[in-house]
N, C-alpha and C positions, 0 to 999 in steps of 0.2 A: 370528215373523218381524219384527213391528214392534219388539219389544223388542231384537232383535239389531241392527236398523237404528239405533235410538237409541244403543245402546252404541258402535257404530262411529263415529257422528257425534261423540259425546263424546270418543272417543279422538283423532279427527282435530283437534277443537277444542283439546284439551290439547296435542297435538303442535305445532300452529301457535302456540299461546300460548307454549309453552316456547321455540320457535325465535325468536319475536319478542322474548321477554325476554332470550335469549342475545345477539341482535343489539343490543338496547338496552344491555345490560351492556357489550358490547365497545365500542360507540361511547362510552359514558360513561368507560370505562377509557382509551380513546384520548385523549379530551378531557382527562382528568386528567394524562396524561403531557405533553400539549401545554402545559398550564398550569404544571405543575411545572418543566418544562425551558425555559419561555419560548420555545416554538417557534411559528413563524408559522402553518403549516398542514400538512395531510397529505392525500394521495390514496392509496387502497389498494384491493386486490382480493383475493379468495380463491376457490379452486376446491376443491370437495369432491365428487368424482365428477362427476355431471351438474349439481350445484348450484353456481351461480356467484353471487358477491355482490361489490359494490363500494361504496365509501363515501368520505366526505371530511369534514374538520373544519377549523376555523380559517380562515385568510384566505389567498387567493392574492395579494392586494396590500393591505398594511396601510395605506398612505397613502390609498388609495381606498376602504378598508373593503370590498373585494371578497371575498366568501366563496369558499372553495375549493369546487369542485363536482366531480362524478364524471367529467366530460369534460375536466377541466383538463389541459393539456399540462405536462409536467414534464421536467426534466433528471435523468439517472440516473447520471452519472459512469461508473464502471467496470462497471456492469451492461451497458454497451454491449459489453463484450468477449464476453459470452456470446452476444449476438445476432450480432455480427460473426463469431464462431467458427462459428455455425450457417451463415452464408453461405459460409464456406470449406469446411465439410463438404458443402454443396450442390455446390460446384465439384468436390470430390473424387468425389461420387456421379455427376456428369455426365461424369467422365473428364478434366476440364480440368487437374486437379492430382492428386497422390497424397500420402499422408501422408509418404512418403519422398523427395519431390522436394527436392533440395538448393537452398537459398535462394540461394547464391552464383551458381548457374546462371541464376536468374531476375533477379537484381539485380547484374549485372556492374559497374555504376557505383559500387558500394560495396566497400570493401576490408575484409573481415573478418580480424581478427587472431586466428585460431583455431589454437593449437598442435596440436590434435588433428584437423586437417582431413583428413588422409590416411585415418584410420580412423573418424572421427566427424564428418562434415560436418554443419552445421546444416540441419535439415529443417523442413518445414511442421509436422510433429508436435511438434517441439521448441518452436516458437514458440507453438503452441496451448496446450501443457501447461506453459509457463513453465520449460522445462528446457534452453534454449539456452545458458545460462551468461552471458547479457547482464545488465548492470546495469539498474536500474529506470528512472531518470530523472535528468536534470540540471536544476538550478534554472532556467536560461535557457529550457529547453524549455517551462516552465510559466508562469513569471512574466516576461512580456514584452508590450509593447504593439506590437511590430513586426509580428507575423503578422496576416494577414487570413484570412477564410474561404476564399480562393482561393490561399493560399500553397502551392506544391508541397510534397508530403509529404517530399521529399528535403531540404528546407531544415532539417528537424529534425536532420540529420546534418552540419551545416556544420563541426563539429569532428570530422571523420571519423577523424582519426589516433588518437583515444583512445576515442570513443564505442562502437566496435565491437570492443573487446577482449573476448575470450571468457575468462571467469574460472574456469569449471569445465568438465570434459569434457561436451559436449552429450549430454543424456539421463541424466546421472548424478544430478543434484540439481535440486530445485525452487528457482527463484530468480525471484520475481515481477518481471515486466518490462513496463512500459508501452512501452518501446522495441520489444520483440518484437512487440507488436500493431500498432505503426506499420509495422513491416516487413511484417506480413501484409496490411495495406491496400495497401502498395506492390506486393506480390505480386499482389493482385487487379487492380490497375491494369495491371501488366505483362502479365498473361494476357488480360484482357478488352479492353484498349486504351481504357478509359473510366475516368472518376473512380470511385473505390470507392464513394462515396456514391450515385451514380446507379445503379451496378450493384446494390448491396444493396437499394436502395429498390424497384427493378423486379423483380429475380430472387428476392428473399427476402420482403420485407415485403408486396408486393402479392399474391403467391400465398397468404400466410398471412392475408390480410384485415386487415393492420395498416395501414390507410389513414390513420390519424391520427399515424403515426410516421414519422420520417425520420432519416437519417444526415447530411443537410445541416445547416448551421449555422443555428440560429434564436436570436433574442434577444428581449428584452422591449422594445427600442428600436432606432432606426436603420433602415437599409434592409432588414435581415433580421428585422424585428419581426413577431411573431405575437401578436395580441391574446388568444389563448387560453393563452399561456404564462405560468405563474405567475412572479411575481417571486421571485428568490432573496434570502436574507438571511444576514448574519453575526451574530455575537453583538450583543446590545443593539439588535436590529432594524435594523441597518445594511443598506440595500438593496444588492444586487450584481447588476447586469445581466450576462448572459452575455458572455464575451469569447472571441475567437479565440485559439488557442494553437498553437505549432509542433507539439506532439505531440498532435494532435487525435483521431486515429483511435481510441485506446484509451478515450476518454471522451466523444465528441461524439455524442449520440443523444438525441432528443426523442421522448417517447411519452405514452401515457395509460394509466390503470388498465385500461380496457376492452381496449386493444390487448395489454397484458401478460397479460390473462386468456387471450387467444387464443394467445399465445406459450407460456404455461404448459401449456395443454391439448395443444398440438402436441408440446412437449418431453417430456411425460409419456406420449406414445404410442409408436408403433413406427417413427416416421419416415415415415409414409404421409400423403398428402394426396389426398383424393378417391379413396381406394382405390388410389392410385398411389404407388410408392416415390419419396419426395422426398429423403430422406437414408437411406443404407444402414443396415440394422439393426446391423451390426457396429460402425459408427461410433457409433450411439446407445448401444450397450452400454458404450462407453468414455468417455461424456460426463463422468463425475465421479469416476472412480477411477484413481489412478496405477498404472502397470504396470511401468515399466522403471527407475525411479529406484533408487538404492542402498538408500534407506530402505524402499521397497516390497519389494524383493527380500529385505530383512532381516525382513519380516513386518508392516510398518506399513501399514494400509489407509487411514489418514487422508491426504488430499492432494488434488491437483488433477488432473482428467482433461483431456479435449479442450475443454471449455467451462465446466465448473463445478467447484467444490470440495465435497467431502463434509465436513460440519461436525457435530461431536458437541457438542450444546448442549441443555441443559434436559431431558436424559434421552431425546432422540431423535436420529436421524441424518438430516440434511437435505442436499440437494444445492443449494448456494447460490452466489451471487455478490453481494457488497455493492458499493456504489459511492458516491463522493463527488466533488463538483465545486464550483465557485464558487457558494455559496448553496444547495446541495442535498445531501442524504444519502438513499440509497435502499438497498433490499435485495430480493432475489428468491430464494425458497427453494421447493424441491420435495420431495415425499415420494412418489416415482414409484410404488412398489409399492402405496401406499394411494390413489393418484390424488388427492392433495391438494397444495395449494401456496398460497403467498401472495406478494404484491408490495406494497411501499409506497414512497412517495417523500415526503420532508419538505423543504419549501422553507426550511430553516434549516441552515446549516453552522456549528456551534459545537463547543466542546470538551466538552460534556456527554455522558455515556455513556448516551444514550437508545435506541440501536439495539437492544441486548439486551432492553430493556423491551418494545419493540414486538414483537421476535421471540417473546418468551415469551407475550405477549397473543395473537398469531395462532396459535401452536402450541396453546395451550389452547382457543382458540375453535374450532379444527378438530378437536379431540379426537384428535390424532395419537397413534397407539399407541407406547408407550414401547419402546425397544430393550432387549434382554436385556443385563444387566450382565456383562461379561467376568469370569470367575473365575480365580484363580491356578491354574496348571498344575503348580506345584512345591510341595514341602513347605518349611517354614520353614528347615530346616537344609540344604537342597540347593541353595543359591543361589551358593555359592562358585564363582568363575570366574577362576582365576589369570591367564588371558590377557587379561581385560578388567577391569582395576582401575578402576572407574568414578568413584571419588571424585576431586575436583580441580577445576581451573579450565578453562573452555571458552570459546573465542572464536568469534564469528560467522565462518563460513567458506564463502563470503565475506559481507560486509554487502551491503545492497541498493543503496546509492549510493556509488560509488567515490570521489567527491570528499570524503566524510566517513569514509573508512576509519579514519583515526587516532582520530577522535572515538569511533567505535563500538568500536574496539579498547580504548580506555581506559575507556569507561563502559557498554558494552552486552554485557558478559560475563555468564556464569552460573557459580555455584559449586555443585558437586554434592557432597553428603555422603551417605554410605551407612551404614545401620544395619539389619542383618539383611535383611529382604525389602523394606525401605522406602528410598526416596531422598528427599532434600530439595533442591529447586532454589532458590537464592537469587540475586537480582539487585538492581541499584540502581533499577530502574524499576517493580517490582511486589512484591506481598507474596510471602512464601515459598510454594512450591508443593510439596505432598507427593505422592509417586508410590508406588504399590504394585506390586511385581513380579508379572508375569503368567507370565513364564518367564525364562530366563537373560538375555535382552536386551530384552524388551518390558516396558513399564511403563505403568500407567494412573493418571492424575490422579484425585483423589478425586471431583471433580464430573463426570467423564466415564463413559461406559458401555463404551467400547471402548478398547483400548490407545492411548495418546496420545503415547508417546515410544519411541524405539528406539535402542539402541547398536549400532554395527557398526564394522568396520574397512574403510577404503577400500583401494584397490589399492596404496597406498604404506605400508600398515600403520598409519596414524594412526587413533586412536580417535575416532569421530564420534558425536554426539548429534543426533537430529532429531525434531521434532514434526510433520513432514510439510510444514511451511511455512517453518521456519527450521532451518538446519543449523549446528552448532557443532563445533569441533575442539578436542580436549584440548590445553591449552597449559601453559606454565610460569608459576608464580607469580613467578619471578625477572623474567620479561619484564614482567609487569604492574607489579611493584614498581618496575622501572626507569622505566616510563612515569609512574607516579604520583609518584615521587621527583623526576623531571625537571620535571614539571608544578608540583609544590609549590614546589620550590626556585626555579624560574624565576619563578613568580608573586611569591614573596617578594622576589626580586631586583628585579623591575619595580616593585613597590609601594615598596620602599626607595628606589630612585633617584628615583621620582616625588615621594614625600613629602619626603625629605631635601633633594633638589634644589630643590623648591618653597619649602621653609622658608628655605633659604639665599638664594634669590632675593629673598624678601620682606625679610629682614633683612640681605642682602648680607654674609653670613658668609663666612669664609675657605673657599675651594674651590668657591664657587658656580659659577664659570665652567667648571670641569672636568666638571660634570654637565649643563651647559646643552644639549648636542646631544640627549641622550636625553630630557631633561625636555621640551624643545620638541617633539620627535617625539610623545611621549605626550600632551601637552596638545592638540596639533593634531588628535588623534582626535575632538575635539569637533566639528570641521568636518563630517566625513561623518555623524556621529550626528545633527547638526542638519539636514543636507541630506536624509538619509533620512526624517526625521520630517515633512518638508514635501512629500514626493512620494508618489504612489500606491504601494501595495505591489505593484501589477502591474508597476511599473518597477524592481523590485528587481534584476533581472539585466540591465537595459539599461545601455548605456555612457552614464552621466550624470555630472554633477559629483560626485554622492555616491559612485558606484561607482569613479570614477577616483581621487578623493582617498583612498578607502579602500585601493585597490590601491597607490597611491604610498606612503602612510604606512606600511602594513604591510610593503611591500617594503623601505622604508628602515630599518625597525627594527633588523635585525642590523648594518647599516652605521653607524647612529647609536650603537649600543653599542660597536662597534669604534673609532669615532672618539673616543667618550668615554673608552674605555680608553687610547687613545693619548695624549689630553690628560692623563690621570691620570699616566701614566709620565713625560711631558715636563714636568710641573709643577715649578717651582723649589722651591716649599714642600713639603717632605717631612714629613707628619704622620701620626700613627696613624690619623686619620680617612680619609686618602687610601688607606691600605692596606685599611681596612674597606670603603671605596667600591669598591675594586678587586674584592674578594671578591663583592660583590653584583652588580656589573656582569657578572662571569664567570658567576654563577648565571643571570642573565637571558639571557646570550648562549648558553649551552648549550641552553636551551629553544628559542630562535630557530633554532639549527642543526638541532635535531630537527624543528621544523616545516618548515624548508626542505627537509630530506631527505625528509619525508613529503609534500611537495607542497602544504602548507597555507599557505605564504607565497610570494609575496604573496597576499592574499585577493582572488580574482577569481572572480566568479560568472557572467560572460558567456561563459565558454569551455566 
């Protein structure tokens, strides 16, 4: 008996020792990432069944050398959407809303330009799942010093004539939209007759016990200051206090690691709170998997549900929502069937790719079970599909930000090449991606365990390619060639008139005056460049001397070219150089016309 007791004690000691070593190893690895990526600090939490852990590393405030601690408040950016979505699902459970409630009925003050409104009105479900067909965001909705924490939500739609253009049939495609979640907050206010922040704090966060979290605006300084809120940082340890923005609902949420543990445990359950239904079970089952999009109907299971997205990373399938905001990056992932999950927030927002390093660390520390790898369902010689010739060029359909449609058309395409049962995706932004055929239309990237891409035909018969988060439409190489040729020739024309005209100015060569209008226009672009460099980046979309001068000079560009062309024709001296000038002026002018027709000139970011 005594011997058995000793053995059991030794086993328990070894177990505790192993757990302690694992914890120490995780903390050491986290510190290594912080050091490698020059990150200020991190607050994190994990859930593994009934076992919960939290930790922190680095600094909450570098100037004060204040260490990050486990109770530190942090901003989480778009992780806010998952929590806000849960509040909307609570309202659906209580009968105040339904998934199929048309948004236009609740927000009559907004004019939605929805060509499919008769058969496919925008509903609450579409906004939750990012399938409303709305664009993502406009620059002025994010980069502006005008809004306050109390600015009405509707002010984010002051350019209502273009902001609410519906670009795809509601329900058909995933198109990530911050605008959509702002509308959800407006729906909450329309139904409850109170500010969405107040309703969610009381009706969602309080019952869940998340008493250190709030949807109300908190900052590190000013009248909304909270001493427990960590300072945010940009690259090179530049501090960034929180700022109010027009489009606040999709990303304004302050929380702690301990509160996010409570949210994780509730989200991994069955929607019950104190043995009472808090959120209906059928809504919980649709939290992270797409159901009605064209890509989902074609067989792709990767995508976004009512609150989360299922992510295939590092050999496991997680239900996640990442987030970033001024000075912070965060992520929140669940493995519901295994009752495991993690959350972390880093108070540094820089360009380094550290998020996946942290994801991998937490996945390994939780010993998440690997998902089975999807195997091909077809033989090597049975892939031919005459109706779906997949090779060729694919354009984003649509892109996420309407004001940059032409830029994405020219630079953010993918080229698909087919060889047997394999495809290769090439783009200008990333390394080539190899895909293995699973069946006629489903393909899996080498580093994934489930099918990651699907080909299908839409209602118009166009061939589409989707990875669950971006959708591309097969296009013409001639169209891309036209854009690239126009861009190349236009830039050559502008560089020529600038350099040649400038040289003629300096040496007062023959024909200097005939190039003066366009040269002066181009040289004056130094003015907005200097003005922008002397103002805060938060004023980027404000009506300032910088933005006004940029709008005027870019708007004058085609007229300066036309006037220069007129001077060239009217010139008394007829030389071969003037004929050469004329050619380059026309090259620059055709690019300006293309930009005008695409709505890219004049350059205005406040609309």
